[in-house]
Structures are given as structure tokens and as C-alpha cells.
A tleap script that builds the chain and sets N, CA, C and O, in Angstrom:
source leaprc.protein.ff14SB
mol = sequence {
  NMET ASN THR VAL LYS LYS ILE SER THR LEU
  THR GLY LEU PRO SER ASP THR ILE ARG TYR
  TYR THR LYS ILE GLY LEU LEU ILE PRO ASP
  ARG HIE PRO HIE ASN LYS TYR LYS ILE TYR
  THR ASN HIE ASP ILE LYS LEU LEU GLU PHE
  ILE LYS LEU ALA LYS SER LEU GLY PHE SER
  LEU GLU GLU ILE GLN ASN ILE ILE ASN GLU
  GLY LYS ASN ASN ARG SER PRO CYS GLN ARG
  VAL ARG ASN SER VAL GLU LYS ARG ILE ALA
  GLU THR ARG GLN LYS LEU LYS GLU LEU SER
  VAL PHE GLN GLU ARG LEU GLU LYS ALA LEU
  TYR LYS TRP ASN SER MET PRO ASP LEU VAL
  PRO GLN GLY ASP SER PHE CYS HIE LEU ILE
  GLU SER VAL SER ASP ALA CASP
}
set mol.1.N position { 0.849 -1.201 0.116 }
set mol.1.CA position { -0.042 0.002 0.044 }
set mol.1.C position { 0.781 1.181 0.012 }
set mol.1.O position { 1.530 1.336 0.977 }
set mol.2.N position { 0.795 2.115 -0.980 }
set mol.2.CA position { 1.640 3.199 -1.136 }
set mol.2.C position { 0.823 4.457 -0.606 }
set mol.2.O position { -0.108 4.939 -1.252 }
set mol.3.N position { 1.269 4.973 0.682 }
set mol.3.CA position { 0.693 6.062 1.259 }
set mol.3.C position { 1.713 7.306 0.685 }
set mol.3.O position { 2.708 7.171 -0.027 }
set mol.4.N position { 1.148 8.516 1.216 }
set mol.4.CA position { 1.976 9.688 1.038 }
set mol.4.C position { 3.436 9.460 1.324 }
set mol.4.O position { 4.371 9.590 0.535 }
set mol.5.N position { 3.475 9.063 2.707 }
set mol.5.CA position { 4.967 8.833 3.241 }
set mol.5.C position { 5.739 8.006 2.610 }
set mol.5.O position { 6.935 8.253 2.459 }
set mol.6.N position { 5.137 6.850 2.126 }
set mol.6.CA position { 5.917 5.869 1.254 }
set mol.6.C position { 6.285 6.297 -0.108 }
set mol.6.O position { 7.270 5.874 -0.713 }
set mol.7.N position { 5.362 7.239 -0.596 }
set mol.7.CA position { 5.881 7.540 -2.126 }
set mol.7.C position { 6.773 8.783 -1.810 }
set mol.7.O position { 7.595 9.056 -2.685 }
set mol.8.N position { 6.748 9.534 -0.768 }
set mol.8.CA position { 7.763 10.557 -0.547 }
set mol.8.C position { 9.082 9.959 -0.508 }
set mol.8.O position { 9.986 10.353 -1.245 }
set mol.9.N position { 9.243 8.862 0.471 }
set mol.9.CA position { 10.393 8.172 0.429 }
set mol.9.C position { 10.848 7.686 -0.989 }
set mol.9.O position { 11.973 7.948 -1.414 }
set mol.10.N position { 10.083 7.088 -1.581 }
set mol.10.CA position { 10.369 6.463 -3.101 }
set mol.10.C position { 10.886 7.430 -3.932 }
set mol.10.O position { 11.900 7.177 -4.583 }
set mol.11.N position { 10.247 8.684 -4.021 }
set mol.11.CA position { 10.413 9.659 -4.969 }
set mol.11.C position { 11.545 10.748 -4.637 }
set mol.11.O position { 12.185 11.403 -5.460 }
set mol.12.N position { 11.640 10.787 -3.268 }
set mol.12.CA position { 12.316 11.999 -2.730 }
set mol.12.C position { 11.675 13.342 -2.667 }
set mol.12.O position { 12.279 14.371 -2.363 }
set mol.13.N position { 10.538 13.273 -2.944 }
set mol.13.CA position { 9.616 14.516 -2.796 }
set mol.13.C position { 9.042 14.621 -1.305 }
set mol.13.O position { 8.781 13.671 -0.567 }
set mol.14.N position { 8.901 16.005 -1.020 }
set mol.14.CA position { 8.421 16.069 0.309 }
set mol.14.C position { 6.932 15.751 0.314 }
set mol.14.O position { 6.241 15.968 -0.681 }
set mol.15.N position { 6.433 15.229 1.450 }
set mol.15.CA position { 5.040 14.690 1.495 }
set mol.15.C position { 4.004 16.044 1.320 }
set mol.15.O position { 2.876 15.897 0.851 }
set mol.16.N position { 4.440 17.168 1.683 }
set mol.16.CA position { 3.571 18.300 1.331 }
set mol.16.C position { 3.561 18.395 -0.098 }
set mol.16.O position { 2.462 18.524 -0.636 }
set mol.17.N position { 4.554 18.355 -0.783 }
set mol.17.CA position { 4.464 18.440 -2.353 }
set mol.17.C position { 3.509 17.506 -2.816 }
set mol.17.O position { 2.558 17.879 -3.504 }
set mol.18.N position { 3.703 16.160 -2.454 }
set mol.18.CA position { 2.678 15.136 -2.868 }
set mol.18.C position { 1.164 15.510 -2.636 }
set mol.18.O position { 0.233 15.365 -3.428 }
set mol.19.N position { 1.146 15.959 -1.526 }
set mol.19.CA position { -0.425 16.446 -1.139 }
set mol.19.C position { -0.824 17.632 -1.968 }
set mol.19.O position { -1.965 17.711 -2.422 }
set mol.20.N position { 0.107 18.581 -2.184 }
set mol.20.CA position { -0.343 19.708 -3.066 }
set mol.20.C position { -0.753 19.238 -4.387 }
set mol.20.O position { -1.801 19.569 -4.941 }
set mol.21.N position { 0.205 18.383 -4.899 }
set mol.21.CA position { -0.118 17.833 -6.305 }
set mol.21.C position { -1.385 17.057 -6.367 }
set mol.21.O position { -1.987 16.969 -7.437 }
set mol.22.N position { -1.839 16.475 -5.256 }
set mol.22.CA position { -3.169 15.867 -5.104 }
set mol.22.C position { -4.221 16.786 -5.000 }
set mol.22.O position { -5.329 16.543 -5.478 }
set mol.23.N position { -3.934 17.895 -4.369 }
set mol.23.CA position { -5.085 18.833 -4.167 }
set mol.23.C position { -5.368 19.604 -5.437 }
set mol.23.O position { -6.503 20.021 -5.667 }
set mol.24.N position { -4.350 19.802 -6.272 }
set mol.24.CA position { -4.560 20.634 -7.491 }
set mol.24.C position { -4.964 19.661 -8.599 }
set mol.24.O position { -5.321 20.064 -9.706 }
set mol.25.N position { -4.895 18.326 -8.259 }
set mol.25.CA position { -5.503 17.365 -9.513 }
set mol.25.C position { -4.267 16.646 -10.391 }
set mol.25.O position { -4.463 15.811 -11.274 }
set mol.26.N position { -3.091 17.090 -10.011 }
set mol.26.CA position { -2.129 16.359 -10.883 }
set mol.26.C position { -2.045 14.955 -10.510 }
set mol.26.O position { -1.701 14.118 -11.345 }
set mol.27.N position { -2.339 14.635 -9.301 }
set mol.27.CA position { -2.463 13.137 -8.888 }
set mol.27.C position { -3.829 12.904 -8.388 }
set mol.27.O position { -4.408 13.762 -7.721 }
set mol.28.N position { -4.410 11.667 -8.717 }
set mol.28.CA position { -5.762 11.258 -8.359 }
set mol.28.C position { -5.581 10.055 -7.628 }
set mol.28.O position { -5.688 9.016 -8.279 }
set mol.29.N position { -5.336 9.970 -6.444 }
set mol.29.CA position { -5.079 8.523 -5.902 }
set mol.29.C position { -6.525 7.726 -5.543 }
set mol.29.O position { -7.587 8.284 -5.268 }
set mol.30.N position { -6.351 6.685 -5.598 }
set mol.30.CA position { -7.367 5.768 -4.993 }
set mol.30.C position { -7.708 5.967 -3.541 }
set mol.30.O position { -6.867 6.520 -2.832 }
set mol.31.N position { -8.731 5.616 -3.080 }
set mol.31.CA position { -9.055 5.422 -1.631 }
set mol.31.C position { -9.211 4.204 -1.065 }
set mol.31.O position { -9.897 3.357 -1.636 }
set mol.32.N position { -8.667 3.976 -0.001 }
set mol.32.CA position { -8.646 2.434 0.693 }
set mol.32.C position { -10.129 2.378 0.939 }
set mol.32.O position { -10.745 3.367 1.336 }
set mol.33.N position { -10.693 1.237 0.707 }
set mol.33.CA position { -12.166 0.827 0.901 }
set mol.33.C position { -12.604 0.951 2.408 }
set mol.33.O position { -13.739 1.311 2.720 }
set mol.34.N position { -11.570 0.611 3.376 }
set mol.34.CA position { -12.028 0.586 4.733 }
set mol.34.C position { -11.785 1.945 5.526 }
set mol.34.O position { -12.648 2.377 6.291 }
set mol.35.N position { -10.597 2.592 5.320 }
set mol.35.CA position { -10.304 3.596 6.042 }
set mol.35.C position { -10.286 5.090 5.261 }
set mol.35.O position { -10.118 6.190 5.788 }
set mol.36.N position { -10.493 4.808 3.960 }
set mol.36.CA position { -10.475 6.141 3.091 }
set mol.36.C position { -9.247 6.727 2.809 }
set mol.36.O position { -9.194 7.711 2.071 }
set mol.37.N position { -8.110 6.168 3.382 }
set mol.37.CA position { -6.802 6.692 3.150 }
set mol.37.C position { -6.577 6.916 1.632 }
set mol.37.O position { -7.205 6.237 0.821 }
set mol.38.N position { -5.721 7.827 1.252 }
set mol.38.CA position { -5.567 8.006 -0.182 }
set mol.38.C position { -4.191 6.824 -0.455 }
set mol.38.O position { -3.181 6.685 0.234 }
set mol.39.N position { -4.524 6.219 -1.476 }
set mol.39.CA position { -3.668 5.127 -1.817 }
set mol.39.C position { -3.019 5.539 -3.305 }
set mol.39.O position { -3.695 5.847 -4.287 }
set mol.40.N position { -1.807 5.487 -3.261 }
set mol.40.CA position { -1.110 5.779 -4.614 }
set mol.40.C position { -0.464 4.694 -5.173 }
set mol.40.O position { 0.181 3.910 -4.478 }
set mol.41.N position { -0.603 4.561 -6.584 }
set mol.41.CA position { -0.242 3.312 -7.406 }
set mol.41.C position { 1.173 3.634 -7.884 }
set mol.41.O position { 1.786 4.677 -7.657 }
set mol.42.N position { 1.608 2.545 -8.601 }
set mol.42.CA position { 2.965 2.808 -9.190 }
set mol.42.C position { 2.919 3.679 -10.479 }
set mol.42.O position { 3.970 4.167 -10.895 }
set mol.43.N position { 1.777 3.888 -11.107 }
set mol.43.CA position { 1.429 5.083 -11.975 }
set mol.43.C position { 1.596 6.133 -11.430 }
set mol.43.O position { 2.286 6.940 -12.052 }
set mol.44.N position { 1.121 6.501 -10.251 }
set mol.44.CA position { 1.320 7.960 -9.468 }
set mol.44.C position { 2.964 8.128 -9.323 }
set mol.44.O position { 3.544 9.183 -9.580 }
set mol.45.N position { 3.538 7.071 -8.926 }
set mol.45.CA position { 5.117 7.356 -8.716 }
set mol.45.C position { 5.698 7.670 -9.999 }
set mol.45.O position { 6.484 8.610 -10.117 }
set mol.46.N position { 5.324 6.867 -11.060 }
set mol.46.CA position { 5.859 7.299 -12.360 }
set mol.46.C position { 5.552 8.674 -12.890 }
set mol.46.O position { 6.343 9.340 -13.559 }
set mol.47.N position { 4.317 9.050 -12.530 }
set mol.47.CA position { 3.797 10.405 -12.785 }
set mol.47.C position { 4.568 11.533 -12.050 }
set mol.47.O position { 4.739 12.620 -12.602 }
set mol.48.N position { 5.038 11.269 -10.787 }
set mol.48.CA position { 5.718 12.029 -9.952 }
set mol.48.C position { 7.181 12.149 -10.540 }
set mol.48.O position { 7.633 13.273 -10.759 }
set mol.49.N position { 7.882 11.094 -10.784 }
set mol.49.CA position { 8.983 11.087 -11.599 }
set mol.49.C position { 9.028 12.109 -12.903 }
set mol.49.O position { 9.951 12.882 -13.160 }
set mol.50.N position { 7.886 11.939 -13.616 }
set mol.50.CA position { 7.749 12.581 -14.840 }
set mol.50.C position { 7.733 14.246 -14.379 }
set mol.50.O position { 8.453 15.117 -14.868 }
set mol.51.N position { 6.831 14.407 -13.430 }
set mol.51.CA position { 6.766 15.843 -12.949 }
set mol.51.C position { 8.181 16.530 -12.558 }
set mol.51.O position { 8.503 17.651 -12.953 }
set mol.52.N position { 8.974 15.713 -11.737 }
set mol.52.CA position { 10.037 16.111 -11.237 }
set mol.52.C position { 10.969 16.305 -12.436 }
set mol.52.O position { 11.597 17.362 -12.366 }
set mol.53.N position { 11.199 15.623 -13.425 }
set mol.53.CA position { 11.813 15.889 -14.763 }
set mol.53.C position { 11.534 16.955 -15.615 }
set mol.53.O position { 12.349 17.545 -16.324 }
set mol.54.N position { 10.196 17.198 -15.497 }
set mol.54.CA position { 9.597 18.442 -16.331 }
set mol.54.C position { 9.835 19.556 -15.636 }
set mol.54.O position { 10.039 20.599 -16.258 }
set mol.55.N position { 9.852 19.540 -14.365 }
set mol.55.CA position { 10.132 20.818 -13.535 }
set mol.55.C position { 11.423 21.106 -13.677 }
set mol.55.O position { 11.783 22.283 -13.641 }
set mol.56.N position { 12.402 19.990 -13.876 }
set mol.56.CA position { 13.799 20.316 -13.868 }
set mol.56.C position { 14.189 20.988 -15.208 }
set mol.56.O position { 15.296 21.501 -15.371 }
set mol.57.N position { 13.253 20.961 -16.132 }
set mol.57.CA position { 13.422 21.416 -17.532 }
set mol.57.C position { 12.769 22.972 -17.641 }
set mol.57.O position { 12.784 23.682 -18.647 }
set mol.58.N position { 12.203 23.294 -16.346 }
set mol.58.CA position { 11.619 24.560 -16.333 }
set mol.58.C position { 10.122 24.672 -16.639 }
set mol.58.O position { 9.589 25.782 -16.633 }
set mol.59.N position { 9.452 23.604 -16.895 }
set mol.59.CA position { 8.055 23.453 -17.000 }
set mol.59.C position { 7.182 23.890 -15.709 }
set mol.59.O position { 7.521 23.463 -14.605 }
set mol.60.N position { 6.143 24.677 -15.832 }
set mol.60.CA position { 5.404 24.983 -14.650 }
set mol.60.C position { 4.504 23.809 -14.427 }
set mol.60.O position { 4.490 22.881 -15.236 }
set mol.61.N position { 3.687 23.819 -13.267 }
set mol.61.CA position { 2.642 22.823 -12.918 }
set mol.61.C position { 1.671 22.950 -13.959 }
set mol.61.O position { 1.238 21.902 -14.437 }
set mol.62.N position { 1.247 24.053 -14.401 }
set mol.62.CA position { 0.218 24.237 -15.300 }
set mol.62.C position { 0.469 23.477 -16.640 }
set mol.62.O position { -0.297 22.673 -17.171 }
set mol.63.N position { 1.881 23.954 -17.152 }
set mol.63.CA position { 2.243 23.391 -18.400 }
set mol.63.C position { 2.206 21.934 -18.423 }
set mol.63.O position { 1.778 21.283 -19.376 }
set mol.64.N position { 2.801 21.303 -17.038 }
set mol.64.CA position { 2.984 19.785 -16.914 }
set mol.64.C position { 1.406 19.254 -17.038 }
set mol.64.O position { 1.168 18.279 -17.751 }
set mol.65.N position { 0.426 19.882 -16.373 }
set mol.65.CA position { -0.824 19.374 -16.409 }
set mol.65.C position { -1.454 19.388 -17.881 }
set mol.65.O position { -2.159 18.477 -18.314 }
set mol.66.N position { -1.134 20.460 -18.541 }
set mol.66.CA position { -1.527 20.409 -20.068 }
set mol.66.C position { -0.758 19.462 -20.948 }
set mol.66.O position { -1.318 19.035 -21.958 }
set mol.67.N position { 0.497 19.086 -20.658 }
set mol.67.CA position { 1.234 18.070 -21.307 }
set mol.67.C position { 0.513 16.715 -20.778 }
set mol.67.O position { 0.365 15.841 -21.632 }
set mol.68.N position { 0.107 16.476 -19.634 }
set mol.68.CA position { -0.411 15.213 -19.216 }
set mol.68.C position { -1.890 15.017 -19.876 }
set mol.68.O position { -2.327 13.945 -20.293 }
set mol.69.N position { -2.485 16.109 -19.885 }
set mol.69.CA position { -3.943 16.125 -20.615 }
set mol.69.C position { -3.919 15.765 -22.069 }
set mol.69.O position { -4.700 14.957 -22.572 }
set mol.70.N position { -2.941 16.436 -22.741 }
set mol.70.CA position { -2.874 16.115 -24.186 }
set mol.70.C position { -2.663 14.577 -24.309 }
set mol.70.O position { -3.275 14.008 -25.212 }
set mol.71.N position { -1.980 13.962 -23.616 }
set mol.71.CA position { -1.611 12.616 -23.714 }
set mol.71.C position { -2.898 11.651 -23.418 }
set mol.71.O position { -3.230 10.678 -24.095 }
set mol.72.N position { -3.548 12.154 -22.237 }
set mol.72.CA position { -4.924 11.551 -22.010 }
set mol.72.C position { -5.858 11.662 -22.929 }
set mol.72.O position { -6.802 10.874 -22.972 }
set mol.73.N position { -5.715 12.596 -23.726 }
set mol.73.CA position { -6.587 12.980 -24.830 }
set mol.73.C position { -6.320 12.483 -26.185 }
set mol.73.O position { -6.885 12.953 -27.172 }
set mol.74.N position { -5.403 11.473 -26.236 }
set mol.74.CA position { -4.751 10.983 -27.339 }
set mol.74.C position { -4.114 11.876 -28.240 }
set mol.74.O position { -4.149 11.565 -29.431 }
set mol.75.N position { -3.469 13.050 -27.867 }
set mol.75.CA position { -2.908 13.980 -28.536 }
set mol.75.C position { -1.433 13.836 -28.135 }
set mol.75.O position { -1.100 13.442 -27.017 }
set mol.76.N position { -0.557 14.179 -29.110 }
set mol.76.CA position { 0.889 14.122 -28.745 }
set mol.76.C position { 1.319 15.463 -28.273 }
set mol.76.O position { 1.175 16.442 -29.005 }
set mol.77.N position { 1.820 15.554 -27.129 }
set mol.77.CA position { 2.292 16.862 -26.494 }
set mol.77.C position { 3.625 17.336 -26.963 }
set mol.77.O position { 4.087 18.387 -26.518 }
set mol.78.N position { 4.362 16.510 -27.967 }
set mol.78.CA position { 5.640 16.673 -28.221 }
set mol.78.C position { 5.982 18.154 -28.861 }
set mol.78.O position { 6.960 18.828 -28.536 }
set mol.79.N position { 5.013 18.519 -29.807 }
set mol.79.CA position { 5.461 19.821 -30.385 }
set mol.79.C position { 5.155 20.919 -29.465 }
set mol.79.O position { 5.865 21.913 -29.619 }
set mol.80.N position { 4.243 20.980 -28.523 }
set mol.80.CA position { 4.208 21.828 -27.372 }
set mol.80.C position { 5.373 21.817 -26.529 }
set mol.80.O position { 5.752 22.895 -26.070 }
set mol.81.N position { 5.992 20.767 -26.259 }
set mol.81.CA position { 7.132 20.471 -25.441 }
set mol.81.C position { 8.315 21.241 -26.087 }
set mol.81.O position { 8.995 22.057 -25.466 }
set mol.82.N position { 8.493 20.920 -27.348 }
set mol.82.CA position { 9.593 21.477 -28.173 }
set mol.82.C position { 9.567 23.010 -28.307 }
set mol.82.O position { 10.570 23.719 -28.219 }
set mol.83.N position { 8.230 23.475 -28.542 }
set mol.83.CA position { 8.061 25.020 -28.683 }
set mol.83.C position { 8.373 25.600 -27.337 }
set mol.83.O position { 8.983 26.668 -27.304 }
set mol.84.N position { 8.035 25.035 -26.272 }
set mol.84.CA position { 8.339 25.621 -25.053 }
set mol.84.C position { 9.837 25.574 -24.591 }
set mol.84.O position { 10.381 26.486 -23.968 }
set mol.85.N position { 10.328 24.619 -24.900 }
set mol.85.CA position { 11.867 24.485 -24.688 }
set mol.85.C position { 12.607 25.412 -25.520 }
set mol.85.O position { 13.602 25.990 -25.083 }
set mol.86.N position { 12.105 25.610 -26.876 }
set mol.86.CA position { 12.908 26.567 -27.703 }
set mol.86.C position { 12.843 27.942 -27.158 }
set mol.86.O position { 13.844 28.643 -27.007 }
set mol.87.N position { 11.553 28.331 -26.846 }
set mol.87.CA position { 11.214 29.712 -26.221 }
set mol.87.C position { 12.116 29.644 -24.799 }
set mol.87.O position { 12.723 30.691 -24.573 }
set mol.88.N position { 12.244 28.885 -24.095 }
set mol.88.CA position { 12.958 28.755 -22.738 }
set mol.88.C position { 14.585 29.066 -23.155 }
set mol.88.O position { 15.256 29.928 -22.588 }
set mol.89.N position { 15.010 28.328 -24.090 }
set mol.89.CA position { 16.343 28.522 -24.645 }
set mol.89.C position { 16.668 30.045 -24.916 }
set mol.89.O position { 17.691 30.597 -24.509 }
set mol.90.N position { 15.675 30.652 -25.649 }
set mol.90.CA position { 16.116 31.833 -26.204 }
set mol.90.C position { 15.912 32.890 -24.856 }
set mol.90.O position { 16.661 33.856 -24.710 }
set mol.91.N position { 14.962 32.624 -24.034 }
set mol.91.CA position { 14.935 33.534 -22.804 }
set mol.91.C position { 16.125 33.450 -21.870 }
set mol.91.O position { 16.591 34.419 -21.270 }
set mol.92.N position { 16.613 32.101 -21.792 }
set mol.92.CA position { 17.690 31.684 -20.972 }
set mol.92.C position { 19.076 32.421 -21.525 }
set mol.92.O position { 19.915 32.972 -20.811 }
set mol.93.N position { 19.103 32.314 -22.757 }
set mol.93.CA position { 20.328 33.110 -23.337 }
set mol.93.C position { 20.308 34.665 -23.235 }
set mol.93.O position { 21.380 35.265 -23.158 }
set mol.94.N position { 19.182 35.302 -23.231 }
set mol.94.CA position { 18.970 36.584 -22.923 }
set mol.94.C position { 19.325 37.053 -21.343 }
set mol.94.O position { 19.837 38.128 -21.030 }
set mol.95.N position { 18.931 35.996 -20.451 }
set mol.95.CA position { 19.037 36.312 -19.243 }
set mol.95.C position { 20.641 36.094 -18.853 }
set mol.95.O position { 21.182 36.744 -17.958 }
set mol.96.N position { 21.290 35.137 -19.613 }
set mol.96.CA position { 22.651 35.054 -19.275 }
set mol.96.C position { 23.511 36.093 -19.766 }
set mol.96.O position { 24.521 36.405 -19.136 }
set mol.97.N position { 23.148 36.725 -20.979 }
set mol.97.CA position { 23.742 38.135 -21.295 }
set mol.97.C position { 23.556 39.083 -20.500 }
set mol.97.O position { 24.532 39.788 -20.246 }
set mol.98.N position { 22.300 39.379 -19.889 }
set mol.98.CA position { 22.125 40.323 -18.908 }
set mol.98.C position { 22.941 40.039 -17.604 }
set mol.98.O position { 23.528 40.975 -17.062 }
set mol.99.N position { 22.993 38.810 -17.097 }
set mol.99.CA position { 23.751 38.411 -16.011 }
set mol.99.C position { 25.194 38.616 -16.213 }
set mol.99.O position { 25.857 38.980 -15.241 }
set mol.100.N position { 25.852 38.403 -17.518 }
set mol.100.CA position { 27.044 38.542 -17.745 }
set mol.100.C position { 27.493 40.030 -17.573 }
set mol.100.O position { 28.526 40.291 -16.956 }
set mol.101.N position { 26.642 41.087 -18.172 }
set mol.101.CA position { 26.744 42.450 -18.094 }
set mol.101.C position { 26.753 42.793 -16.572 }
set mol.101.O position { 27.583 43.571 -16.100 }
set mol.102.N position { 25.717 42.128 -15.767 }
set mol.102.CA position { 25.764 42.573 -14.445 }
set mol.102.C position { 26.965 42.170 -13.622 }
set mol.102.O position { 27.464 42.917 -12.780 }
set mol.103.N position { 27.396 40.993 -13.890 }
set mol.103.CA position { 28.768 40.490 -13.241 }
set mol.103.C position { 29.736 41.391 -13.567 }
set mol.103.O position { 30.498 41.742 -12.667 }
set mol.104.N position { 29.885 41.893 -14.793 }
set mol.104.CA position { 31.132 42.747 -15.308 }
set mol.104.C position { 30.958 44.035 -14.399 }
set mol.104.O position { 31.895 44.504 -13.753 }
set mol.105.N position { 29.675 44.567 -14.406 }
set mol.105.CA position { 29.481 45.833 -13.682 }
set mol.105.C position { 29.910 45.745 -12.175 }
set mol.105.O position { 30.556 46.673 -11.689 }
set mol.106.N position { 29.592 44.739 -11.487 }
set mol.106.CA position { 29.966 44.479 -10.291 }
set mol.106.C position { 31.298 44.422 -10.055 }
set mol.106.O position { 31.755 45.084 -9.123 }
set mol.107.N position { 32.031 43.728 -10.756 }
set mol.107.CA position { 33.447 43.475 -10.774 }
set mol.107.C position { 34.298 44.747 -10.941 }
set mol.107.O position { 35.316 44.957 -10.281 }
set mol.108.N position { 33.795 45.593 -11.890 }
set mol.108.CA position { 34.335 46.893 -12.277 }
set mol.108.C position { 34.287 47.729 -10.909 }
set mol.108.O position { 35.246 48.331 -10.427 }
set mol.109.N position { 33.014 47.656 -10.382 }
set mol.109.CA position { 32.785 48.471 -9.267 }
set mol.109.C position { 33.685 48.074 -8.056 }
set mol.109.O position { 34.274 48.928 -7.394 }
set mol.110.N position { 33.761 46.807 -7.810 }
set mol.110.CA position { 34.670 46.395 -6.675 }
set mol.110.C position { 36.023 46.621 -6.951 }
set mol.110.O position { 36.801 46.835 -6.021 }
set mol.111.N position { 36.460 46.595 -8.303 }
set mol.111.CA position { 37.883 46.976 -8.337 }
set mol.111.C position { 38.114 48.500 -8.200 }
set mol.111.O position { 39.115 48.946 -7.640 }
set mol.112.N position { 37.293 49.164 -8.653 }
set mol.112.CA position { 37.271 50.739 -8.346 }
set mol.112.C position { 37.298 51.070 -6.797 }
set mol.112.O position { 38.072 51.896 -6.312 }
set mol.113.N position { 36.337 50.312 -6.042 }
set mol.113.CA position { 36.166 50.427 -4.619 }
set mol.113.C position { 37.365 50.137 -3.796 }
set mol.113.O position { 37.662 50.783 -2.792 }
set mol.114.N position { 38.100 49.045 -4.311 }
set mol.114.CA position { 39.187 48.623 -3.404 }
set mol.114.C position { 40.350 49.577 -3.338 }
set mol.114.O position { 41.248 49.416 -2.511 }
set mol.115.N position { 40.340 50.519 -4.159 }
set mol.115.CA position { 41.538 51.693 -4.094 }
set mol.115.C position { 40.831 52.790 -3.469 }
set mol.115.O position { 41.453 53.852 -3.468 }
set mol.116.N position { 39.578 52.796 -2.887 }
set mol.116.CA position { 38.879 53.922 -2.231 }
set mol.116.C position { 38.860 53.866 -0.753 }
set mol.116.O position { 38.798 52.726 -0.291 }
set mol.117.N position { 38.896 54.778 0.032 }
set mol.117.CA position { 39.101 54.733 1.405 }
set mol.117.C position { 37.563 54.487 1.905 }
set mol.117.O position { 36.602 54.841 1.222 }
set mol.118.N position { 37.443 53.866 3.126 }
set mol.118.CA position { 36.179 53.924 3.784 }
set mol.118.C position { 35.930 55.220 4.492 }
set mol.118.O position { 36.750 55.687 5.282 }
set mol.119.N position { 34.834 55.774 4.213 }
set mol.119.CA position { 34.412 57.136 4.634 }
set mol.119.C position { 32.908 57.206 5.285 }
set mol.119.O position { 31.966 56.591 4.786 }
set mol.120.N position { 32.790 58.009 6.435 }
set mol.120.CA position { 31.631 58.217 6.868 }
set mol.120.C position { 30.653 59.080 6.059 }
set mol.120.O position { 31.030 60.209 5.747 }
set mol.121.N position { 29.604 58.719 5.741 }
set mol.121.CA position { 28.578 59.691 4.877 }
set mol.121.C position { 28.537 61.088 5.703 }
set mol.121.O position { 28.461 61.175 6.929 }
set mol.122.N position { 28.605 62.196 4.752 }
set mol.122.CA position { 28.468 63.436 5.237 }
set mol.122.C position { 27.421 64.187 4.232 }
set mol.122.O position { 27.442 63.944 3.026 }
set mol.123.N position { 26.591 65.026 4.756 }
set mol.123.CA position { 25.768 65.835 3.919 }
set mol.123.C position { 24.783 65.028 3.425 }
set mol.123.O position { 24.185 64.259 4.177 }
set mol.124.N position { 24.505 65.111 2.120 }
set mol.124.CA position { 23.462 64.278 1.250 }
set mol.124.C position { 23.943 62.931 0.827 }
set mol.124.O position { 23.291 62.213 0.069 }
set mol.125.N position { 25.194 62.578 1.374 }
set mol.125.CA position { 25.941 61.458 0.808 }
set mol.125.C position { 25.240 60.211 1.651 }
set mol.125.O position { 24.815 60.376 2.794 }
set mol.126.N position { 25.180 59.103 1.037 }
set mol.126.CA position { 24.763 57.896 1.983 }
set mol.126.C position { 25.785 56.819 1.996 }
set mol.126.O position { 26.031 56.216 3.040 }
set mol.127.N position { 26.457 56.519 0.754 }
set mol.127.CA position { 27.616 55.644 0.616 }
set mol.127.C position { 28.320 56.097 -0.559 }
set mol.127.O position { 27.851 55.992 -1.692 }
set mol.128.N position { 29.689 56.709 -0.234 }
set mol.128.CA position { 30.393 57.191 -1.461 }
set mol.128.C position { 30.836 56.129 -2.552 }
set mol.128.O position { 31.166 56.399 -3.707 }
set mol.129.N position { 30.786 54.934 -1.999 }
set mol.129.CA position { 31.391 53.849 -2.951 }
set mol.129.C position { 30.075 53.655 -4.147 }
set mol.129.O position { 30.247 53.738 -5.363 }
set mol.130.N position { 28.956 53.424 -3.567 }
set mol.130.CA position { 27.722 53.318 -4.523 }
set mol.130.C position { 27.545 54.569 -5.434 }
set mol.130.O position { 27.235 54.536 -6.625 }
set mol.131.N position { 27.792 55.674 -4.686 }
set mol.131.CA position { 27.545 56.946 -5.468 }
set mol.131.C position { 28.790 57.207 -6.419 }
set mol.131.O position { 28.733 58.113 -7.250 }
set mol.132.N position { 29.764 56.510 -6.307 }
set mol.132.CA position { 30.809 56.625 -7.334 }
set mol.132.C position { 30.560 56.048 -8.590 }
set mol.132.O position { 31.209 56.412 -9.571 }
set mol.133.N position { 29.614 55.112 -8.672 }
set mol.133.CA position { 29.231 54.347 -9.888 }
set mol.133.C position { 28.335 55.142 -10.728 }
set mol.133.O position { 27.415 55.818 -10.267 }
set mol.134.N position { 28.611 55.051 -11.915 }
set mol.134.CA position { 27.706 55.976 -12.873 }
set mol.134.C position { 26.958 54.969 -13.565 }
set mol.134.O position { 27.325 53.794 -13.555 }
set mol.135.N position { 25.923 55.363 -14.171 }
set mol.135.CA position { 25.225 54.408 -15.184 }
set mol.135.C position { 26.083 54.091 -16.444 }
set mol.135.O position { 25.830 53.070 -17.083 }
set mol.136.N position { 26.953 54.811 -16.776 }
set mol.136.CA position { 27.869 54.558 -17.889 }
set mol.136.C position { 28.858 53.346 -17.591 }
set mol.136.O position { 29.441 52.716 -18.474 }
set mol.137.N position { 28.979 53.079 -16.053 }
set mol.137.CA position { 29.990 52.129 -15.827 }
set mol.137.C position { 29.461 50.797 -16.137 }
set mol.137.O position { 30.177 49.803 -16.011 }
savepdb mol mol.pdb
quit
């Protein structure tokens, strides 16, 4: 009998996560006939592993539900998955470019600051290190 605790151990997912997936309808466990406990099947375990993989590729729970539903409705989710990953790759490339610029800006600022003294703010100053950085840097 696969309870939440048991499949949590088997999948490495927290029990609360499994309960949440059940609450939102990603998992639909059976009920034990006598005590009405939720009973999860091997299919549910495979589904949890699929969800973990899909999340590791950046898919949201809503997207995962749509992928699962397409399969249940005898439609291939493959094109949707490809399109989504292609979009994510482009977005990730853009974020990496932005992070690279940000990293360079931080390094330049720190290099400059290492040659500057520590000063107590005076007048309208808050921190002369930050104030020494311009938007052009």
C-alpha cells in the first residue's frame, strides 16, 4: 500500500508536495475501501518522476498538467514541449547575457572601490562607494 509517506520516500519529494499535487489534481489517488486513506499506485510514482523531470526543464505545473492532459486525450504533447523549450532557451540566453553584463559591472565597481577609502557619509551622501558608480559604468 503506497501512502503519501511511502511515495515521498520512494520519489524523494516532500509529503507536502505530494499532497499539493493531489490537491490541484495532478495526482488522483485511489481511496482505501475501509479507512478512506489515499492510496497511490505505481502509475502515480511514475507520474511524480515525470513531474520532477519536467520541472527540472523549467515547465510550470500548469504546463505539466496540459502535457499530461494532451496524452490523456490521445494527442501528442511533443510539439508543445519542443516549442516551450525553444522559447526557454532563447529566454535563458537573454538572461545569461544580462547576468554577464551585471557580473562585469559588479567586478568593475569592486575593483574601483578597492582603491577607495572607507568614509563616513556626510551631507547628502549615503555611501560614497555606490555614489561613485555611474550608469555608464
